[in-house]
C-alpha positions as semicolon CSV with decimal commas, in nm:
position;residue;x (nm);y (nm);z (nm)
1;X;19,312;15,498;3,717
2;X;19,242;15,451;3,347
3;X;19,280;15,718;3,077
4;X;19,015;15,728;2,806
5;X;19,150;15,857;2,476
6;X;18,971;16,151;2,317
7;X;19,068;16,303;1,983
8;X;18,958;16,641;1,849
9;X;18,951;16,676;1,473
10;X;18,968;17,044;1,383
11;X;18,905;17,007;1,010
12;X;18,540;16,908;1,030
13;X;18,484;16,987;1,401
14;X;18,429;16,622;1,485
15;X;18,526;16,476;1,818
16;X;18,618;16,111;1,831
17;X;18,625;15,905;2,148
18;X;18,806;15,578;2,091
19;X;18,554;15,305;2,172
20;X;18,836;15,060;2,239
21;X;18,952;15,275;2,530
22;X;18,616;15,235;2,701
23;X;18,599;14,863;2,623
24;X;18,940;14,812;2,786
25;X;18,846;15,016;3,093
26;X;18,691;14,899;3,420
27;X;18,362;15,074;3,347
28;X;18,064;14,885;3,493
29;X;17,722;14,986;3,359
30;X;17,550;14,844;3,668
31;X;17,712;15,113;3,884
32;X;17,646;15,484;3,907
33;X;17,890;15,706;3,718
34;X;18,035;16,022;3,873
35;X;18,228;16,264;3,652
36;X;18,437;16,539;3,817
37;X;18,533;16,848;3,614
38;X;18,779;17,102;3,758
39;X;18,784;17,477;3,708
40;X;19,015;17,760;3,600
41;X;19,389;17,721;3,680
42;X;19,328;17,375;3,825
43;X;19,433;17,026;3,723
44;X;19,294;16,676;3,757
45;X;19,539;16,617;4,042
46;X;19,407;16,895;4,266
47;X;19,367;16,771;4,622
48;X;18,990;16,819;4,636
49;X;18,952;16,601;4,325
50;X;19,176;16,328;4,468
51;X;18,987;16,340;4,799
52;X;18,643;16,350;4,635
53;X;18,729;16,053;4,414
54;X;18,842;15,852;4,716
55;X;18,533;15,950;4,916
56;X;18,297;15,849;4,635
57;X;18,465;15,510;4,591
58;X;18,455;15,453;4,967
59;X;18,084;15,537;4,973
60;X;17,979;15,262;4,731
61;X;18,093;15,084;4,414
62;X;18,074;15,331;4,125
63;X;18,252;15,454;3,815
64;X;18,446;15,777;3,878
65;X;18,583;15,974;3,582
66;X;18,797;16,288;3,615
67;X;18,799;16,534;3,324
68;X;19,148;16,686;3,329
69;X;19,153;16,986;3,093
70;X;19,435;17,183;3,257
71;X;19,591;17,277;2,920
72;X;19,274;17,465;2,834
73;X;19,212;17,610;3,180
74;X;19,498;17,858;3,180
75;X;19,535;18,229;3,109
76;X;19,392;18,424;2,946
77;X;19,062;18,366;3,125
78;X;18,861;18,464;2,816
79;X;19,024;18,179;2,624
80;X;18,949;17,934;2,907
81;X;18,584;18,043;2,891
82;X;18,583;17,975;2,516
83;X;18,747;17,636;2,574
84;X;18,463;17,522;2,798
85;X;18,244;17,469;2,491
86;X;18,497;17,236;2,331
87;X;18,555;17,043;2,654
88;X;18,180;17,016;2,703
89;X;18,145;16,877;2,351
90;X;18,426;16,628;2,418
91;X;18,255;16,515;2,737
92;X;17,924;16,475;2,552
93;X;18,104;16,264;2,291
94;X;18,250;16,048;2,567
95;X;17,904;15,993;2,714
96;X;17,762;15,902;2,374
97;X;18,041;15,649;2,318
98;X;17,981;15,502;2,664
99;X;17,624;15,433;2,553
100;X;17,741;15,275;2,228
101;X;18,025;15,070;2,377
102;X;17,881;14,966;2,713
103;X;17,510;15,052;2,692
104;X;17,559;15,302;2,974
105;X;17,245;15,442;3,138
106;X;17,266;15,824;3,123
107;X;17,008;15,851;3,402
108;X;17,276;15,709;3,634
109;X;17,540;15,963;3,530
110;X;17,618;16,254;3,763
111;X;17,857;16,533;3,659
112;X;18,016;16,738;3,938
113;X;18,170;17,059;3,803
114;X;18,347;17,341;3,986
115;X;18,361;17,700;3,855
116;X;18,418;17,678;3,476
117;X;18,378;17,303;3,514
118;X;18,013;17,358;3,609
119;X;17,947;17,522;3,274
120;X;18,134;17,242;3,096
121;X;17,888;17,007;3,266
122;X;17,606;17,225;3,135
123;X;17,732;17,208;2,776
124;X;17,771;16,831;2,801
125;X;17,428;16,790;2,957
126;X;17,257;17,001;2,692
127;X;17,385;16,757;2,429
128;X;17,311;16,440;2,628
129;X;16,943;16,339;2,644
130;X;16,837;16,195;2,977
131;X;17,148;16,290;3,176
132;X;17,069;16,218;3,540
133;X;17,226;16,495;3,743
134;X;17,463;16,791;3,742
135;X;17,605;16,947;4,058
136;X;17,742;17,297;4,000
137;X;17,997;17,395;4,265
138;X;18,001;17,776;4,263
139;X;17,965;17,801;3,883
140;X;18,186;18,073;3,740
141;X;18,037;18,423;3,721
142;X;18,279;18,613;3,491
143;X;18,171;18,550;3,134
144;X;17,836;18,396;3,234
145;X;17,648;18,638;3,461
146;X;17,317;18,748;3,305
147;X;17,394;18,546;2,991
148;X;17,145;18,325;2,811
149;X;17,082;17,976;2,946
150;X;17,223;17,842;2,620
151;X;17,577;17,945;2,717
152;X;17,580;17,854;3,086
153;X;17,464;17,583;3,322
154;X;17,088;17,579;3,377
155;X;16,827;17,339;3,511
156;X;16,737;17,206;3,165
157;X;17,083;17,049;3,125
158;X;16,998;16,739;3,332
159;X;16,704;16,574;3,501
160;X;16,821;16,729;3,829
161;X;17,057;17,024;3,871
162;X;17,174;17,133;4,216
163;X;17,401;17,432;4,272
164;X;17,610;17,544;4,570
165;X;17,687;17,919;4,577
166;X;17,978;18,026;4,800
167;X;18,121;18,342;4,637
168;X;17,808;18,498;4,492
169;X;17,890;18,868;4,510
170;X;17,938;19,119;4,225
171;X;18,259;19,030;4,042
172;X;18,551;19,255;4,123
173;X;18,867;19,069;4,012
174;X;18,950;18,981;4,375
175;X;18,610;18,836;4,459
176;X;18,277;18,734;4,317
177;X;18,399;18,438;4,116
178;X;18,073;18,249;4,164
179;X;17,750;18,321;3,978
180;X;17,492;18,513;4,182
181;X;17,155;18,416;4,038
182;X;16,984;18,082;4,104
183;X;17,026;17,860;3,798
184;X;16,937;17,507;3,914
185;X;16,638;17,306;4,023
186;X;16,763;17,376;4,373
187;X;17,020;17,639;4,471
188;X;17,198;17,634;4,807
189;X;17,340;17,955;4,954
190;X;17,545;17,861;5,262
191;X;17,613;18,171;5,475
192;X;17,415;18,379;5,222
193;X;17,639;18,241;4,946
194;X;17,896;18,508;5,015
195;X;18,188;18,525;5,259
196;X;18,251;18,181;5,404
197;X;18,351;18,131;5,770
198;X;18,725;18,100;5,818
199;X;18,810;18,264;5,484
200;X;19,027;18,573;5,503
201;X;18,891;18,713;5,179
202;X;19,064;19,033;5,076
203;X;18,837;19,314;4,964
204;X;19,089;19,567;4,833
205;X;19,382;19,567;4,592
206;X;19,597;19,720;4,867
207;X;19,528;19,415;5,083
208;X;19,622;19,182;4,797
209;X;19,953;19,363;4,742
210;X;20,029;19,351;5,115
211;X;19,956;18,977;5,115
212;X;20,185;18,922;4,816
213;X;20,480;19,092;4,982
214;X;20,407;18,955;5,328
215;X;20,289;18,598;5,270
216;X;20,374;18,507;4,911
217;X;20,176;18,412;4,602
218;X;20,028;18,080;4,715
219;X;19,885;18,222;5,038
220;X;19,750;18,527;4,857
221;X;19,586;18,310;4,589
222;X;19,419;18,089;4,853
223;X;19,279;18,395;5,030
224;X;19,144;18,547;4,711
225;X;18,965;18,226;4,608
226;X;18,889;18,079;4,953
227;X;18,513;18,133;4,942
228;X;18,499;18,018;4,579
229;X;18,689;17,698;4,659
230;X;18,479;17,630;4,972
231;X;18,204;17,486;4,750
232;X;18,432;17,191;4,666
233;X;18,509;17,132;5,033
234;X;18,141;17,144;5,128
235;X;18,052;16,888;4,862
236;X;18,336;16,661;4,973
237;X;18,224;16,695;5,335
238;X;17,869;16,602;5,234
239;X;17,996;16,274;5,088
240;X;18,190;16,195;5,405
241;X;17,889;16,282;5,625
242;X;17,659;16,062;5,417
243;X;17,898;15,767;5,443
244;X;17,911;15,779;5,822
245;X;17,716;15,534;6,035
246;X;17,714;15,776;6,330
247;X;17,353;15,835;6,440
248;X;17,453;16,187;6,552
249;X;17,627;16,277;6,227
250;X;17,571;16,634;6,112
251;X;17,412;16,708;5,774
252;X;17,394;17,028;5,570
253;X;17,022;17,079;5,627
254;X;16,891;17,385;5,439
255;X;16,570;17,589;5,452
256;X;16,370;17,751;5,173
257;X;16,336;18,125;5,236
258;X;16,287;18,454;5,054
259;X;16,616;18,595;5,185
260;X;16,908;18,505;5,409
261;X;16,800;18,776;5,653
262;X;16,456;18,616;5,688
263;X;16,622;18,279;5,732
264;X;16,840;18,411;6,014
265;X;16,532;18,556;6,185
266;X;16,380;18,208;6,193
267;X;16,090;18,304;5,969
268;X;16,111;18,003;5,736
269;X;16,090;17,692;5,950
270;X;15,828;17,501;5,756
271;X;16,026;17,178;5,740
272;X;15,747;16,944;5,651
273;X;15,859;16,592;5,559
274;X;16,105;16,596;5,271
275;X;16,097;16,977;5,231
276;X;16,422;17,077;5,400
277;X;16,688;16,929;5,172
278;X;17,044;16,833;5,255
279;X;17,304;17,025;5,055
280;X;17,557;16,816;4,864
281;X;17,557;16,456;4,756
282;X;17,214;16,381;4,914
283;X;17,030;16,675;4,754
284;X;16,809;16,459;4,525
285;X;16,658;16,276;4,825
286;X;16,432;16,577;4,882
287;X;16,149;16,694;4,659
288;X;16,232;17,054;4,754
289;X;16,305;17,306;4,479
290;X;16,410;17,670;4,471
291;X;16,649;17,879;4,682
292;X;16,766;17,739;5,018
293;X;16,985;17,882;5,294
294;X;17,192;17,738;5,575
295;X;17,480;17,824;5,807
296;X;17,809;17,637;5,817
297;X;18,113;17,654;6,043
298;X;18,481;17,725;5,977
299;X;18,593;17,392;6,122
300;X;18,697;17,097;5,903
301;X;18,376;16,923;5,803
302;X;18,206;17,264;5,811
303;X;17,874;17,126;5,933
304;X;17,685;17,273;6,228
305;X;17,365;17,181;6,411
306;X;17,140;17,482;6,359
307;X;16,914;17,608;6,638
308;X;16,693;17,913;6,601
309;X;16,620;18,096;6,926
310;X;16,365;18,369;6,995
311;X;16,377;18,572;7,317
312;X;16,057;18,750;7,416
313;X;16,115;19,061;7,629
314;X;15,833;19,120;7,878
315;X;15,592;19,408;7,823
316;X;15,649;19,498;8,187
317;X;16,027;19,519;8,148
318;X;16,195;19,853;8,218
319;X;16,126;20,102;7,938
320;X;16,482;20,117;7,808
321;X;16,804;19,921;7,826
322;X;17,098;19,871;7,594
323;X;17,328;19,575;7,595
324;X;17,463;19,247;7,467
325;X;17,279;18,915;7,510
326;X;17,443;18,572;7,512
327;X;17,279;18,231;7,519
328;X;17,375;17,868;7,577
329;X;17,158;17,564;7,498
330;X;17,214;17,250;7,705
331;X;17,090;16,916;7,575
332;X;17,086;16,563;7,702
333;X;17,400;16,486;7,497
334;X;17,607;16,804;7,500
335;X;17,593;17,183;7,523
336;X;17,653;17,469;7,284
337;X;17,912;17,733;7,358
338;X;17,802;18,071;7,487
339;X;17,683;18,246;7,171
340;X;17,626;18,614;7,110
341;X;17,264;18,654;6,997
342;X;17,191;19,029;7,014
343;X;17,349;19,371;7,062
344;X;17,132;19,681;7,083
345;X;16,829;19,833;7,253
346;X;16,625;19,598;7,472
347;X;16,273;19,737;7,470
348;X;15,949;19,603;7,625
349;X;15,777;19,358;7,393
350;X;16,086;19,300;7,179
351;X;16,105;18,969;6,993
352;X;16,474;18,891;6,947
353;X;16,549;18,616;6,692
354;X;16,893;18,466;6,636
355;X;17,075;18,145;6,552
356;X;17,299;17,924;6,762
357;X;17,531;17,696;6,565
358;X;17,677;17,394;6,740
359;X;17,956;17,176;6,602
360;X;17,818;16,876;6,793
361;X;17,474;16,725;6,839
362;X;17,344;16,842;7,176
363;X;17,049;16,604;7,157
364;X;16,718;16,707;7,310
365;X;16,733;17,065;7,454
366;X;16,668;17,052;7,828
367;X;16,798;17,387;7,953
368;X;16,866;17,736;7,823
369;X;17,095;17,988;7,990
370;X;17,075;18,359;7,909
371;X;17,293;18,643;8,033
372;X;17,318;19,013;7,962
373;X;17,609;19,256;7,954
374;X;17,461;19,604;7,970
375;X;17,620;19,905;7,806
376;X;17,565;20,231;7,991
377;X;17,574;20,575;7,835
378;X;17,752;20,873;7,978
379;X;17,432;20,999;8,142
380;X;17,281;20,668;8,252
381;X;17,145;20,707;8,607
382;X;16,973;20,373;8,652
383;X;17,085;20,011;8,662
384;X;16,944;19,815;8,373
385;X;16,731;19,507;8,437
386;X;16,552;19,333;8,151
387;X;16,277;19,078;8,213
388;X;16,204;18,796;7,972
389;X;15,873;18,621;7,916
390;X;15,988;18,318;7,724
391;X;16,267;18,164;7,515
392;X;16,177;17,950;7,213
393;X;16,423;17,703;7,058
394;X;16,365;17,555;6,711
395;X;16,586;17,281;6,570
396;X;16,577;17,235;6,193
397;X;16,789;16,922;6,231
398;X;16,522;16,739;6,431
399;X;16,216;16,948;6,328
400;X;16,107;17,021;6,684
401;X;16,032;17,327;6,898
402;X;16,087;17,380;7,272
403;X;15,960;17,661;7,494
404;X;16,137;17,768;7,815
405;X;16,016;17,996;8,092
406;X;15,992;18,036;8,470
407;X;15,897;18,300;8,726
408;X;16,124;18,601;8,770
409;X;16,318;18,590;8,446
410;X;16,517;18,904;8,528
411;X;16,853;18,954;8,359
412;X;17,102;19,120;8,593
413;X;17,426;19,257;8,452
414;X;17,680;18,978;8,398
415;X;17,468;18,704;8,559
416;X;17,292;18,426;8,376
417;X;16,948;18,283;8,437
418;X;16,876;17,914;8,386
419;X;16,554;17,794;8,226
420;X;16,477;17,423;8,248
421;X;16,190;17,183;8,180
422;X;16,086;17,272;7,825
423;X;15,715;17,341;7,798
424;X;15,456;17,331;7,527
425;X;15,357;17,663;7,374
426;X;15,160;17,878;7,616
427;X;15,208;17,655;7,923
428;X;15,258;17,902;8,210
429;X;15,421;18,142;7,968
430;X;15,310;18,462;7,805
431;X;15,368;18,454;7,431
432;X;15,260;18,767;7,253
């Protein structure tokens, strides 16, 4: 690791980057340059920065620079926000000196900033013509929400700006640390950009106080910021996924949609070539733009193979039933777990959309199993039996659709039915 010397001169507001520092460094203009900028209350030695640096260097030869501004990223938060402008100006000065000293190509420079670090990247980019890319990892909301583009990261700050939102809820001191509105060329909202799987985010001050007394400060802090910090883990995971030679490696494939609810209903599956981007390091490989959604898991690596399923209840099914539906997809490589897909009224003609998330690649779907657990009211006099017409399975990982049906698709309480031999749409099935 090499430290580049930067000097701030308060008298005339000049910032000097010592050219000799860059000349003595291992900087190679033929390689891409990745610059990592940490956020509030963090340091350049945070584990995600160490791990991300190692993952980038393992991926391919490149220059990796870490901007360690921990002395300016401390309380009070308002001062840290003010400091981002100075750090952004220092980073811009460093980039300018890299051009002067080593003829660095700014189009090959990529700044990766988390929280306040994302806005530092924005300030630097706004002062650096031709900067290639900025990745904003849950850019900070407090002090920036609904502010002018001039004082926060926006898509004009680099040739390509991608943003991952993981804590995009209204700020309330114990949550909502990430900016809500889309601000990049492409904005990813994993799990709606809100509560992330596996995070025990506290929602009340009482819960925070109980955590402090019960589990200590470090545990409480990790719970408060878990969703906010998840953006760094997702980006790191994307680098590791992209470096794998495994043909069945999972990728953070995302879908453009008007809302997360529409996405979860499977209404936005127009994944034409190059239009469903991969969140993270590979985002520029797609020509997609705008807001994109995806689901992730709580397991290390966080990636899941996403399958949208639609169950079509027969028009001739009994007029009323109420219950819980579960589904399993079996492929030629593996199977998903039993997944809850619906709880509520099961009425004739119902179209029931849901998502099944698998941690492993199941391959080509060859069988679907469906079972029902009926819930009877106090005055229920009949035994529920729901009949299905068809089950449709869409995979956004492989961009294909499979249809399953057979005669007598009656769901008896607690028993599953097996549907094999995927069919083309309409083949011996009723699809209304």
